[in-house]
N, C-alpha and C positions, 0 to 999 in steps of 0.2 A: 243290250247285246253289243259285243265288241266286233269291230270289223278290222280286217288286215290293214296295216299301214301301207299305203301305196303312194309314195311321193310322186309329184307331178314332174319330176325331172330325173335324168340319169345321164351321166357322162360316158361317152364311148371310151374304150380302152386306148384308142388312138390319142386322146388328150393326154393321158398319163405318159404314153410313149413319147409324144412330142416334148413334154416337160422334162422327161428323163434325159432325152438326147441333148436338150439345151443345157441342162445341169452338168452333164458330162462333157459338153463341148464336142459332141460326136455328131457327124452329119448322117443323113439318111443313107447316103452312098456308103459310108464306112460301116454302118450297121448292116446294110445289105451284103457287103463283102464278108463281114464276120459270120453272118448267118448262112451265106451261100444262097441267098434269095435275090430275085430280080428287084431292082430299085422300085419298079412300078408297084410291086406287092406291098413294100413298106409304106409307100406313099398312099396307097388306097386304104391301108389299115389306119393310118393317121387321119385320113379324111372320112373314116367310118363308111367307106364304100365297100369294103370287104370285111367279112367277119373274121375275128381272130380265133383260130382253131386251137385245140388242145396241143397239137404238135407244135404250132408256132409259139404257144405259151411256154412250152418246155425249152424251145430254142432261146427265147428271150430270157428265161431263167438262167440258162447256161452262159449267155453272153453278157447280160446286164446285172445278174445277181438278184433279180426281183422274183420271188416265188411264183411258180406257174399258176397256183390257185388264185392269186390276186388278179392276174390277167383274165382267167376264165370266168371268175365271179363278176368282174366288171363287164365282160362281154355278155354274160347271161342277163345281168340286170339291165343293160342297155337294150338288148333285144326284147326283153319282157316289156320294158317301157314303151318301145315302139309298137309292140303288139297291143298293149292296152290303149294306146292312142288310136290305133286303127279300129279296135273294138268299140271305143267310145264314139268315134266318128260315124260308124256304121250302125250303131244301136238304134233301133226304131222305137221311139217312145209312144206307147199306146195309152193315151190319156184316158180313154174310156175304160180300159181295163184297170188302170190305177184308181180311177174314181169308184170302181165297184168293190175295191178291197177296203178293209177296215183299217186304213192307215193310221188314223188318230188313236184308235184303240191299241194298235200294235206299238205305236210310239210310247203311249202311256204305260204300257206293260214292260217296256224296255226290250221288246222283241226285235225292233229295228231302231236305228239312230233317228232322232227327231230332226225335223226341219229340212229334210231332203225334198227336192223337187225335180221334175223333168227327168233327164238322163240318169243322174245319180240315184233317184228314187226307183226308176225302172231297173237299174242294175241291182239295187239292194233287194228288191222284191224277187227278182229272178234268183238271186243267191239264197234268199230265205226259203223259197219253194224248191230249190235244188234243180233248176232247169236252165238250159242255155238260152232259151228265148220264149216268146209268147206262144209260138207254135208248139214247142215242147211242153210248156205248161198245160196247154189244151190237151195234148196227147195223154199226159199223165193224170190230169184232174177232171177232164170233161165228163167222164163216165160217172164219177162221184157227184159232180155238180148237177148233172141231169137227174140223178136219183133223188137228190134233195129237192129239186124243183118239182118233180113229179109226185112227191109224197104229200097227200092231203093233210097229214098230221104235222108236217114240218112247215112252220110259218115264218122261219127266220131267213137269214141271208146265207145262201150256199157259199159265197165267197168268205164270209166270216167263219163259217164252219170249217172250210178248207184251211184257213189260217190257224184256227184253234187246234185242229188235229195235227197239222204240220208242226206246230210248236210242241205239242205233246210228244210227237215222234222224236224231235230233236232232243228234248230233255230226257226222254227214255233212252236214247242211244248214248247219252253221256254217262249213264250209270254202268257200273261194273257188275255184271251178273254171272252167276254160274251157269252151266249148261242146263237147260230145262229138263226136269224130271217130273213127270206127272204124279207118280206115286209119292215122291217127297213133298210136292206141293200140296197134294190132298191131305197128307199127314200133318202138314203145317197149319192147315186152316183152323183147327181148334185153338192153336196158339194165337193166331191172328184174331180170332173171335174174342179172346180174353183181353185184347188190347182195348176193346170197347169200354172196359172198366176204368181206363186211365183218363186223364184230362185230355180234352180235344187237342190241345196244343202239342200233345205228345204222339198223337195218332200217326201222322204222316211219316215221321222218321222211323217209328217202330214198324209200321206196315212195310215200308220200303226195305228195311233191313231184312225182314223175314222173307219178303218176296224175292229179293235179289239172290238170296241164298238158294232159292229153288229154280232160278232161271227166269224170273219174271221181273221186268222193270215196272216200277210204280211211280206215277206222277199225279200230284194234286195240282190241277190247273183251273183256277176259277174261270167261269164262263165269261165271254165278252158279249157285248150287246148283239142281239139278233141271232143267238144260236139256241138257247133254251134246251140245254142237254145236261144230263146228270152224270153220264159215264160212257166209256167206250173201251173196246178191246181191239188189239191189233197184234200181229206177229211181226217183230222187227226183223227176224230171220228165222231159220229153221230151228234154232236152239234158244231163242229168247222171245217171250211174249211180253206184251205191254198192257197194263191196266191204267186207265186215266180216269180221275174223278173231278168233277167241278164243285162238289159241295153245294149244289144249287139250292136245295131246300133248307140247308143250314140247321138240321136237327139230326140227332144220332139215329133215329129210326130209319129215315131215308138213307142216310150215309152208309150205314152198315148193310142194309138190304142191297143197295147199289153195288157195294164192293163184292158181296158174295154172288150177286147176279153176274158180274163181270168175271169173277173167279171161275164160275161154271162155264162161261164161254171159253176160257182158257183150257179147261179140262175137256171140253167137247172136241177141241182140236180140229174142227171141220171148216174153219174160215181163215186159213192162213194167208190168203191172198186179198182179203177184204177187211175193212173196218166193220165192227159191230157197234153201232151207236144208238144209245137209248134216247128216244125222243124224236126220231125222224119217221115214225109210223110203221116200222117193220114189226109184223106180228106173224111169226112162223113157228115151226116146231122147236127150233133152237131157242127162241125167245121164251116160249111157254115152259120149256124144260129149265131154263135158267131161272125163271120166276119161281117155279116149284122147288127147285133146289135151294135157292136162297131162303125162301120162307120156311121150309122144313128144317134146314140146317140151323137156322137161328132159333126158331120156336116150333118144335114138333107139334103137328096138328093134334095127334092123339093125346099128347100131354095137356094141351090147351083145353081140349074137349073134356078130359077127365077132371080138370080143375074147375071148369064151369059147372060140371055136374055136381061137384062137391058143394057148390054154392047155389044150388037151385037155378042154374042157368045164368046167374049173375057173375060178375067178375070184380070183386072188391080191389081197391088199390093195394091194400095190404097183401092180398093173395098174389098179385102180380109181382110185388117186390120179393115175396118169398120164392116165386117161380124163377125170377131173374137170378137170385142167389143160387138156386138149385142148378140152373143151366149155365151159370158162369158168364152171364151177359149183362149189359147195362139195362135197367128197367125200361128205358126209353125205347129200346128195340121191341120189347113186347107191347108197349103202349102204341107204338107205330103200327104194329101188326093188328092189334085190336081195332084201331081207328080205321085201318084199311078195309077190314071186313065188316065195319059198321057195328061192332059190338060196343065200342066206346065212341062217345061224341068227342070231337076235338077239344072241347073245354076240359074234359076229363083226362084225355091223353096228354094234354099240355102240362099237367101236373108232374108228369114223369119224363116227358121228352126233354132232352138236354140240348139247348141251343148253343150254337157257336158262331163266330164271325170269321170271315175269310182272313182278316188280319191276324187273328190268333193262330190260324192254321199254317200260314205261310212261313213263319220263322223256323218251324221244325224241318223245313226242306233242306 
C-alpha cells in the first residue's frame, strides 16, 4: 500500500522573497514602496509571521516578475507542513488499540507499510480505517465489533475482521462500475455461472468484469488469521454493491455456492447499511433465502431428485458429469452439493471437486 509523500520540511515563501530581494539588490523598504504596503508587512512575511495571501502573491508577481502561483503554492505547502507538525505533536498513540489490530498480517499483505511504530503506525491505521482519531474509529466500528464479539459462532478476532472488510471496501471502491441494475445483474448470473468451467486462475478477472458491468464491485480477498469467513456483501453506495470472497475452502463447490449466496444478498437489496458476512453466526430469513437461491440456481433440486430416481436412489459419478454438462456448470459444484446433503461421502466428492490455491487466484486480479 502506497502512502502520500510528506516531506518533514517546508520553506516559507518569506525565504524565497528574502533571497529574491538580495539577488535584485532591493531592500525591504523599496519593495514596500513599490507595492504600497507597510514595511512591517513585508518584514513579517519574510519572518513567516504573516501568511502570504493571494492578493499579495499577485502584487509580488507584478513587482518582481515571479508568478503568483509559486508564492501561493509555497505558502500552502508551508502551512500544511506546520499543520502536520501540530497534528503529529497532539496525536495520542493508543498502544492497546494498536496491539489489538492484525498489524503483522496487514504488513504482510501490503495493506500498510511495514516497520511503523508509535505515532507513525497510529497515523497509518487511522488512515487505513478512514477515521480522524480513535474516538471516531470507535463511533464507526464499535457496533460491528460488538456484533462479532456477541456471536457464539464467530470465534475469531473482531479487529481482524474489521481490517479484512475495510480492505475489501477499499479495493471495491477502486473498481469502475456501472450503475447497479438488478434486472441486468440477474440476467448476467447464468453467464457468471458458466465461468465455473474455466480454470480457477481465470475466475476472478472474469467474475469482476461481468459484475462491474452490472454495478457490482467484486473482490477476491484471502482471509487473514482469526477471521474464518468465506464471503461478504456490502453496498458501497446507492448505485454500487460489493461482493467479496476469501476462497476459504479452496474448492469449486464451496467457491461458487458462496458467490451465488452473496449475489442473492445483492438482489435482496435490504441491507444497504450493513455488511452481510458469512461465518459470524447470523441465521435469519435473508440468510436462508440466500442459501436456497444459491443451491437451486446451481443445481435444481427437482433435477437432482429425478436423476437419483433414474439410478435407484444412487448417484454415479458418470451421471453427475452428465448433469454438469447439461446444467453448464463444473462437476465439482454438483459434487459439493451432494456432499453437503450427505448423498456423497467426501472421498467420492473429492473425485470431482476442483481444488485451487490462493496464489493461482490472485494474479487474475
